[in-house]
C-alpha positions in Angstrom: 143.1 180.1 157.1 142.6 176.5 155.9 139.0 175.7 155.2 137.0 172.4 155.3 133.6 171.7 153.8 131.8 168.6 155.1 128.9 167.1 153.1 126.5 165.1 155.1 124.3 162.8 153.0 122.1 161.6 155.8 118.4 162.0 155.1 117.6 162.1 158.9 118.3 164.7 161.6 119.1 162.1 164.3 121.5 159.9 162.2 124.3 158.3 164.0 126.5 159.6 161.2 126.4 162.9 163.1 128.5 161.3 165.8 131.3 160.7 163.2 131.0 164.2 161.9 131.2 165.6 165.4 134.5 163.9 165.9 135.9 165.2 162.6 134.6 168.7 163.3 136.3 168.6 166.7 139.6 167.5 165.1 139.4 170.1 162.4 138.6 173.0 164.8 141.3 171.8 167.2 143.8 172.0 164.4 142.8 175.6 163.6 140.7 174.9 160.5 137.5 176.6 159.6 134.7 174.0 159.3 131.4 174.3 157.4 128.9 171.6 157.0 126.4 171.1 154.2 123.5 169.0 155.3 122.1 167.9 152.0 118.7 167.0 153.6 118.2 170.8 154.4 118.7 171.9 150.8 115.4 172.5 148.9 114.3 169.1 147.6 112.9 170.4 144.4 116.3 172.1 143.6 118.0 168.7 144.1 115.5 166.6 142.2 115.1 169.0 139.3 118.9 169.7 139.1 118.5 173.5 139.6 122.2 174.4 139.3 121.3 178.1 139.5 119.3 177.8 142.8 120.7 180.1 145.4 120.9 177.3 147.9 122.8 175.0 145.4 125.1 177.9 144.3 126.0 178.6 148.0 126.6 174.9 148.8 128.8 174.6 145.7 130.7 177.8 146.7 131.5 176.2 150.1 132.9 173.1 148.3 134.8 175.2 145.8 136.5 177.3 148.4 137.5 174.3 150.6 141.0 173.0 150.9 139.6 169.7 152.2 136.2 168.0 151.9 134.5 165.3 154.0 131.8 163.3 152.3 129.8 161.4 154.8 126.9 159.0 154.2 124.8 156.2 155.7 125.0 153.1 153.6 121.7 151.8 152.4 121.4 148.8 150.1 125.2 148.6 149.7 125.6 152.2 148.5 125.6 155.9 149.6 122.2 157.6 150.0 120.1 159.0 147.2 120.0 162.4 148.9 123.8 162.5 148.7 123.7 161.4 145.1 121.3 164.3 144.1 123.8 166.8 145.5 126.9 165.2 144.1 125.2 165.4 140.7 125.1 169.2 141.1 128.7 169.7 141.9 130.6 170.8 138.8 132.4 168.1 136.9 135.8 168.8 138.4 134.4 170.2 141.7 136.6 168.1 143.9 139.8 168.6 141.9 142.7 169.7 144.1 140.7 168.8 147.3 141.9 166.3 149.9 138.8 164.2 150.5 137.9 162.1 153.5 135.0 159.6 152.9 133.0 158.5 156.0 130.2 155.9 156.1 128.0 154.2 158.6 125.9 151.1 158.1 124.0 148.4 159.9 126.5 145.6 159.4 130.2 145.0 158.5 128.9 143.6 155.2 128.6 147.1 153.8 132.3 148.0 154.5 133.3 147.9 150.8 130.7 150.4 149.8 133.3 153.1 150.5 135.6 151.6 147.9 133.1 150.3 145.3 130.3 152.9 145.5 131.5 156.2 147.0 135.1 156.5 146.0 134.5 156.1 142.2 132.0 159.0 142.2 134.4 161.2 144.1 137.1 160.4 141.6 134.7 161.2 138.8 134.3 164.6 140.4 138.1 165.2 140.1 139.3 164.0 143.5 142.7 162.6 143.1 143.7 162.5 146.8 141.2 160.5 148.7 142.6 159.5 152.1 141.7 156.2 153.8 138.0 156.5 154.7 136.3 155.3 157.9 133.4 152.8 157.9 131.5 152.5 161.2 128.8 150.1 162.2 125.7 151.7 163.8 126.3 149.6 166.9 129.6 151.5 167.4 127.7 154.9 167.9 125.3 155.3 170.8 122.8 158.2 171.0 123.0 159.9 174.4 120.0 161.1 176.3 119.8 164.8 176.0 121.6 164.8 172.6 125.1 163.9 171.5 126.7 160.6 170.7 129.2 158.2 172.3 131.6 156.4 170.0 133.1 153.0 170.6 136.8 153.4 171.6 138.1 151.6 168.4 135.9 153.7 166.2 137.0 157.0 167.9 140.7 155.9 167.5 140.2 155.1 163.7 138.4 158.5 163.2 141.2 160.4 164.9 143.9 158.6 162.9 142.0 159.3 159.6 141.5 162.9 160.6 145.2 163.3 161.4 146.2 161.9 158.0 143.6 163.9 156.2 144.4 167.2 157.9 148.1 166.8 157.4 147.6 166.1 153.7 145.2 169.0 153.4 147.6 171.3 155.3 150.5 170.4 152.9 148.2 171.1 149.9 147.0 174.4 151.3 150.6 175.5 152.0 151.6 174.5 148.5 148.7 176.5 146.9 149.4 179.5 149.1 153.1 179.5 148.1 152.2 179.0 144.4 149.8 181.9 144.6 152.4 184.1 146.3 155.0 183.2 143.7 152.6 184.1 140.9 151.7 187.4 142.4 155.4 188.4 142.9 
């Protein structure tokens, strides 16, 4: 079964970024994919800061990424870049840890002025980790995601439409890649 790992780089539990991830999770599950989410803020801080590659929590998070056919990397944008908490985890992914993965970058920020942070801050580090197929990302403004009373989020219509289109492109590319890998593995075994 095709498998997705989502990496959430938000340092807060109530981040509007969760609204974007919820939409992506729904699209993935509806398409029959297995979905696991790594919330970096829940990993042991000392393991992240002291780069404890052998920490059981880090080993498990890296296993989820390694086994994935497709990866979501999601972050709030602070000071024109991805979060420090996300950077600490990306530093612990093996050098070619995103090689062969279809990657969907997501970001949310306070203003449209941070739109290019996806292209100039996040995508270069993903490429450095071996990602060669990075689909069009989605940048959202915080004003496009509303927290609902009792939990959950409401997305502006245009944002929801962009997320669905990005998810469709990403899942289609990931499905083709997963089928190719399965056929190659089957050919090698036979």
